[in-house]
C-alpha positions as CSV (number, residue, x, y, z in Angstrom):
1,M,80.7,95.1,106.5
2,I,80.7,97.6,103.9
3,P,77.8,97.0,101.5
4,A,79.3,99.1,98.7
5,A,82.6,97.2,98.6
6,K,83.0,94.3,96.3
7,G,85.8,91.9,97.1
8,D,88.8,92.2,99.5
9,I,89.9,95.6,100.9
10,A,93.4,96.1,101.8
11,I,94.3,98.4,104.8
12,Y,97.5,100.2,105.1
13,R,98.8,102.2,108.1
14,C,101.9,103.9,107.2
15,S,105.1,104.9,109.1
16,D,103.8,108.4,109.8
17,D,100.6,106.8,111.2
18,S,98.3,107.6,108.3
19,A,95.8,105.1,107.4
20,F,94.5,104.2,104.0
21,A,92.1,101.6,102.3
22,L,91.8,100.4,98.9
23,H,90.2,97.5,97.1
24,N,92.8,94.8,97.1
25,R,93.2,94.5,93.3
26,C,95.8,96.3,91.1
27,P,94.1,98.0,87.9
28,H,96.6,96.3,85.8
29,K,96.3,92.5,86.2
30,Q,94.2,92.5,89.5
31,G,97.3,91.7,91.6
32,P,96.8,91.6,95.4
33,L,97.9,95.0,96.6
34,S,97.8,93.8,100.2
35,E,100.8,91.7,99.2
36,G,102.8,94.6,98.0
37,I,105.6,96.6,99.3
38,V,104.7,100.1,100.8
39,H,107.0,103.0,100.5
40,G,105.8,106.3,101.8
41,H,102.2,106.5,100.7
42,Q,102.5,104.3,97.8
43,V,102.3,100.5,97.3
44,A,103.9,98.5,94.6
45,C,101.9,95.5,93.3
46,P,103.7,92.3,93.7
47,L,102.8,91.0,90.2
48,H,104.3,93.5,87.8
49,S,105.6,96.4,90.2
50,W,102.9,99.1,89.2
51,V,102.9,101.7,91.9
52,I,99.6,102.9,93.3
53,D,99.2,106.0,95.3
54,L,97.5,105.2,98.6
55,E,96.0,108.8,98.9
56,S,94.2,108.7,95.5
57,G,94.1,105.0,94.6
58,E,95.6,106.2,91.1
59,A,98.4,104.4,89.4
60,V,101.8,106.6,89.4
61,A,102.7,107.6,85.7
62,P,103.5,106.2,83.3
63,D,100.9,103.7,84.4
64,I,97.1,104.6,84.0
65,G,94.5,103.1,86.3
66,C,92.9,103.3,89.6
67,A,92.3,100.9,92.5
68,P,89.0,102.4,94.2
69,K,89.7,103.8,97.7
70,L,87.6,103.7,100.8
71,P,87.3,106.4,103.6
72,V,89.3,105.1,106.7
73,R,90.2,106.4,110.2
74,V,91.6,105.2,113.2
75,V,90.2,106.3,116.6
76,D,91.7,104.8,119.8
77,G,93.2,101.9,117.7
78,V,90.1,100.9,116.1
79,V,89.9,101.0,112.3
80,W,86.7,102.5,110.8
81,L,85.9,102.0,107.3
82,G,83.2,104.1,105.5
83,Q,81.2,103.8,102.4
84,P,83.1,105.5,99.2
């Protein structure tokens, strides 16, 4: 349980084994980012195809906005989330 988090969290593990965690809402129309398509270190929102950078949580230009990120690490196959 992460007390500072509000709502669902989307956790991603990319093909290069890096891990990321964002609040599960696109800054545009609150689409579920966990249902988006991941390519590299970005995820495309399933509602209107906004692209969010997984490392920063920022929308990729020309779009503007941010999905708050949380610190995440994987140790021996266990995912650890920290407070922002």
